[in-house]
N, C-alpha and C positions, 0 to 999 in steps of 0.2 A: 504493499499499500504506499502511495506517495503522499506525504504531508506537505504543509506549506513550507516547512524549513528546507526541504530539498529543492523547492522552486524559487526560493528567495533570491532576488537580484539586488544589486546595489541601488537600482532605482526604487525597489521596494523599501530598502532601508531608508533611503532619503525621504520617501513618502511618510514612512512611520515617524521619522524625527520631526518633520514639518508639522505632522498632525499634533505632536505633543509639545510644540513650542521650543523656544531656544533659551529660556531663562536659565541662569547660571545654576540654580539649585536643582534643575531637572538632571537626573543622572540616568544615562542610557548605557546598558551593557548587553553584550551578546555572548552566547555560548553555543557549542554544537549540539548540545542535548537539551531538549525541552523537558522539564520535570514531568514524569509520567502521570502524576496525580497531585492534588492538593491535600490528600488524606495522609496525615503523618504516621499512621499505622498500617497502611496498605502495601507499601513498597519499601523494602529496606535497601535502598541504594543511595549513593552519595548525591546524585543530582536532585533527588527528592528531598532527603534529609537536609542537605546543605541549603537549599532554597528555603525550605520551611522553617529553618532555624531563625529566619527573619520574621516569621509570622507567629509561630508558636513557641512556647517555652517549656522547659522541663523543671524538675525540682532543682537540678544542678545544670551548670553549663561549663564550657571550656572558654578560657580567656584567650588573649592574644598569644600567650606563651604555651597554650594547650593545658594549662593547669586547671583542675576542677575548682569552681567557685560557686558561691550561692546564686540561685535564681529565684524560683518560686518557693524554694525552702531557704531559710536564712542560716539554718545550722542543722547538723545531724550528729548522732552519736550511736555507738553500738549498744545493743540491748543485752543485758545479762552476759553470759559467757558464750558470745558468739551466736545468740539466738536470732539475731536480725538487726535492723537499723531503725531508729526513730528519727523522723524528719519533722522539724518545727517549721511550719509554713508561714509565708509572708502574709501579713494582713493588709487589707485595703486594696488588694489587686482586683482589677476589672478585666473582663474579657472585652474584645472589641465591640460586641454587641450591647455592653453595659452591665452584663451579669456579674455577680460577685463570685470570686474564686474561693472555694473551700475544700476541705478534705474529701468531701463527697465527689468532687470532680477528679481527685487523684485516684480514689477507689474505682470510679467508673473508667478512667483512662487505663487503669491496670487491667480491669476485666476485659476491656476492648482490645488493648495492645497485646494481651496474652492469649486471646481467643484463637480458635482454630482457623478462622479466616484471615488473621493478621499475619503479615510477613515479619513482624517484630516479635513473634511469640518466643523465639529462642532466647531473647534477652532475659526472660523471666524463668528460665529453667531452674535456677537455684532457689526460687521463691516458693515457700509453702503456704503463705497466707498474707493478706493485707488487712489491717484493722484500723478502723477510725477511732481514735482516742477522743478527740473533740474536733470542733470546726477547723482548728489550725494545728493539729498534731495527728500524724499518721505513723503507724508501725508497719514496717515491711519485714516479715519473718522469713528466714531462709532455712533451708533443709540442713545446713551445716554452717559453721563460721565461714563467712565470705568477706575477707578484708578488702577486696577490690569492687564490691558491689556498687558503691556510689560512683566510681569511675565508669561502671558498665551501663549506667542509665543516663549519660549526658545528652543522648539524642532521643530519649523517651519524652514525648511532648504531650502535654496535658490539654484535653478537650473539655468544653463545658458540657456537662451531662444533660442539662435541659435543652440545650441547642440541638445536641445529637438526637435526643428523643423526639423533639418537635419536627426535625427534618428527616426522620426515619433513617438515621445512619448510626444506629447503636452498634453495628458491626461494620468493619471495612470490607471493601471488595478489591481484589488484586487486579483483576482484568476488566471488570465491568465498569459502569458509571452510576453514581448516585450523587446526592446534594454535596457530599464532602469531597468529591473528586474535582469539582469545579468551584467550590466555595470554601471559605475558611473562617473561623472565629477563635483566634488565639489570644494571647495576652502580651505578645512581644511588641517591639518598638515599631513595627510596620504592619499595616492592614492590607489585605487583599482587596483591591477595588475593581479589578477587571481581570478576567481569565479567558483567553481565547487560545486553546491548545494548539501548538504549532505556529501561532501567529504572534501573540504578545501576551505579557502578563504585567499588570500595573500594580505597584505598591505605594502606599502613601503613609506618612508618619501617623502614629497613634497618639493623640494628644493626651490621652489618659494613661499612658504607660507609666509604671512606677519607677522606672529607672531614670538615669540622667543622660540625656542625649549627647553623643560625641560626634554628631554629624550635622550637616547643614542641607541635607537633601529634603526637598519638598515633594518630589515625586520620583519614583524609580521605575524605569520601563525596561523590561527584559525581553529581547528578541532572539529566538533561536535561529541561527544561520549555519546550516550544515556545510555550506561550501566555504572552505578556509580562505580562498582568495577573496571572496566577497567580504568576509569578516575583516580581513587585513585592510582591504580598500576602504571599508567603512570607518575603521580606526584612524587610518592616515588622513582621511578627508575630514574627520571630526564629526561624522554623523553618529558614531557611538563613542562613548568615553572609555570603554574598557572591553576587552575580548578575552576569553578563556575557553580553550587554550590559544596560544600563538603557535602557528605551525613551525616546527623546529627549523625548517629550512628558511624561514623568514625572520628569525629572531635577530640576526646580525644586521639585516637591512633596516629593521624597525629601530634598532639601537642607534643607528646613524642618523635618525630624523629627530631634530631638536624639539619637535612638538610631541614626541612620543617617548615613553620609557618602557623597558621590558624588565619584568620582575621575575626572577628565576629562583628555584629551590628544588628540593627533592621531596616528592610526596610520600606519604606513609602507605604506599599501595604497591603490592607485588602483582605483576602481570604473570599469568600461568596458563597452561593448557590443562583441560580436564578430560577424562574419558569415561565411558561406561564400564564400571567394574562388574556389574551384576546382570547386564543385558545378555540375553542368550544369542542373539543374532545382530548383524549390522543392519542398519536401516537405509543407508544411502550408498550411491556408487554402483558400479557394475557388479560388486559382490554382495549387494543387498540381499538379506535373507540367509546368507552364509553365517557359520558360527562366529561369535565375536572374538577376534584375536586379542583385543585389549584386556581380556581376562588373564592373559599370560604376562606375568611380570617381565619376562625377557622382551616381549614386544614393547611394553611401556618404556623399558630402559633403552630399547633401540631408538625409539622416538626421541628420547632425551639426549641420546648421544648424536643423533643426526642433526640436531638443530644447532646451528652455529650462532649462539647468542652474541659473542663479540662482534661478528659480522653485522648483525641486526642493529647493535648499539652504534656501530661506526657509521653504517650507511643510512639507516632510517632515523636514528635518534641523534645523529651527528655528534656522538660522544657525550650526550647530556643525560645518560642513564647509567646505572650501575647493575651488573649481573646479580642474580639472586639464586640461592640454593636451598631456600626454605620458604615457608609461607609468610614470614615477616621480614622486615628490613633490619639492619643492624641498629637502627635508632629505637626499636621497640624493646620495651621491657620483656625480659625472658628470651631474647634472641639466643640461639645456640651457637657458641664459638667453636671453631675447629671441626665443623661438620664435614669438611671436605670440599673439594673443588666444585665449581658450578658445572652444569652440564654442557654438552655440545662439542662440535667440531671433530668427531671421531667416527667418520663414515665407515671405516673398516670395522671397527667394534660393533657399530650398528648393524652392519650387514651380517656379521657373525652371529649376533644375538637372533636376528630374524631367522637365519638358517637353522639355528639350534632349536627354535620354537616351531620349525616346520613351515616357515614362510620365506624360503629362499627366493622365490619369485615374486614376493611382495603381495599386495592386495589392494583393493579399492574401497574407499569409505568416504563419508561426508564430514566436512569441517564447517561448523557454524561459527559466525564471527560478527560482531557489531560493526557498523561503519560510522557511528557518531557518539561513541561512548568514551573510549580511551584514546590517548594521543597516538595518532597514526595507526590505529587498530587494524583497519583493513590492510594497510601496507605491510604490517607485521604478519598478518595471516597469509598474505600472498607470498612473503618470503618464506614462511613455514612450508607452504606448498612446494616451492621449488627445492627446499632443502630435503624434504622427505622423498621427493621424486628421485633423488640421488641414491636412495637405498631401495627403490622399487615400490615405494608406497604412493599410491595415486589418491591424494587428498582432493576431493571435489569441493571447492570453496563456495559457500553461499553467505554473502554478507548482507546485512539488513540493519534498519534503524533499531535502536535499543527498545523502542516501544513494542516492536514486534518480537525482538530477540528473547526477552525474558520469558514471555509465554511459551515460546518454542522449547526453551530449556526446562521449564516446569512440566511440560508435557513429554519430556524425554525424547524429543525429536532432534537427536544428534548422535553422531558417532564420536566426535571430538569437538571441543568448544574452547573459546577464549574467555578467560575470567580475570578480573582485577579485584583484589581484596585489600581494603584499608581497615585495620582493626579499630573499631570505634573506642576501644579502651586503651589503645596504645600499648597492648599487652599480648604476649604470644598465646595466652589462653583463648583469645577471641576467635581466631580461625580454627582452632581445635574444635570449639563448641559448634561453629556454623559449618565448616568445610570438612572435617575429618571424623565427626561423630556419626555413628550409625543413625540414619534418619529415624526419628521417633517422635511423631506428633504429640503423643501423650506426655513425653518428657520435654517437649519443646527443644529437641536437639536435631542438628544436621539439616536445618531448613534450606541451606544453600549447597548442600552436598548432592548436586544434581546426578553425579556419577554413581551414587550409592556405594561409596567406599566404606568398608567396614573392617574394624580390627578390635577384637575383644579387649586387648590390653590397653589401647588407646581409650576405649570406652570406660575402662576401670580407672585409668589414671585421671581423667578429667575432673571428677568431683573432688579427688584428692588435691589436685592442682588448685582448684577453686577455693579450698578451705585451708590449705597449708600457709601458715604465717611465718615459718622459718624460710628465709630467702634461699639459703643454700639447698635445703631439701626440696623446695619448690623448683628451683632451677634444674636440679638433677632429674626431676620428673619431666619437666619441659624438654630437657636434652634427650630423654629417652623417647619421647613421642616424636621429636624431630628426626631422630635417627630411624625410627620405625617408618615414618612417612617417606624418607629418602630411600631406604632399603626396599620398600615395597613400590616406589615410584608412584605414590598415591596421586600426585599431580606432577606436572613438569613446570617447575618455576623458571621464569625467563629473565625478568629484570625488575628493578625498582623504577617506577615511572617518574620522569621529572615533572616539575611544575614550571610552566612558562606562561605567564600572563602579560598582556599588553594594556597600557593605559595612556591616556593623554597626560601631558606633562603638568596640567593643573589639577590632577587628581591625587588625593592622598588616600591610601587604603592599607589594609593589612592582609598579607598572604600567610595563611596557616598550612602546615603540612598535611592536614586532612582534606585540603582543596575545598573547604567550605568558604564561600564568599559572604561576609557579614556586613550588611549595609550600615549598621549603626556605627561603623568605623570609617565611613567614607566622607571625605570633604571635597567639595567642588570649589577650587580657589579662583 
């Protein structure tokens, strides 16, 4: 399906900017991915959560330095001997619709965000119960001591229970539409005033916000522009004030323009390939219907050996990314040191592994990839296709907008897929819970483990990792999991994605390593 973003031209961007006026406090920015929904519990992805952090708030939030700080809770403390956490709520907070914020909204938002139709349910796998103590005190009980729990809910956003009930959105929908997919009623610094998916989204400041404004934005207009050349042209001409991402190949050219600045960093996101561990047969390619070769670890290791990650980083990322050998980057808490070399560039080894597994002549399969989600995502997948061809693997690539991509993965419509993961807690426990735990809806585990990877030892270690307060013992368990995932080639880690934003020279903003763009830190000078 073609949406507006794929057809946007520079003339279209000009028309949009003209429509919204040229006053200095109007801030216009563009990205290659339109948020899939305005529902904060429906889709657990950075484009959705990052955008909605401007509209909704949680009990806690991350500051400019990524540290946890108070938001709708002013303080929190552990209950008893690791039984849970008590959150003391901020008083006098209003939702954008004028409703009062109380503990009942927190309880409702827990029930909604942890429910079976919520994509955020895995966040609450450690939770046993939530109790309202009074209007401004709430206890979140955990199944075991959980010292990192406050960090784990920085992106859990609170909805008004009355608004949700009145608009029949008590439960979220991942793929369909309801009132909450196009409308919002949060407590944050900005209100949603217009939403046209694929076209534009408009936010305006909330005069009743409890916090102190650090911005001078009177109107913020987001335009999805999938074509990178169009986005760069719009930035250079001043028709938008900021773009994310800047195409790697254009970064140096933009840096040479006095009216533009390039903001670069390293994102907390590992880009990887996933495969179906449990599927009986292949679904795509000329070998569709044949037994699934990816069940064999030797085939998975052959894929990892064949992909020349340094070449991808040099040619596609222009040296702006770092290779990865596990599901988190070295900047994350719990990163495993001395895990071994990264994968890739060993074609001879890869062919030998395939021959040993009985696939000396290779096979054909389907590779699914987004074309508007990660930096140069389709180009990376095209490179992977070429590298796998060198060992006789015929990867038939299908690239698509992320709006269509996630439903395909959730329906198991893939033989191999590209995925990026940024741990919301900045801790190595996070991808274990979401990507490496055996999928279990009742336990709220493995919700993004599309390939159904399963290892009993990993499943046993996870709750121990979550509850261990001794750093050395905890790290030893994280190291064990990282080793298992590497030995079994559960995924094929490729690289840590770079952050490259572009802004007009009169714009002041903050770039965080989670790639969340926070409007309350923007100044138009």
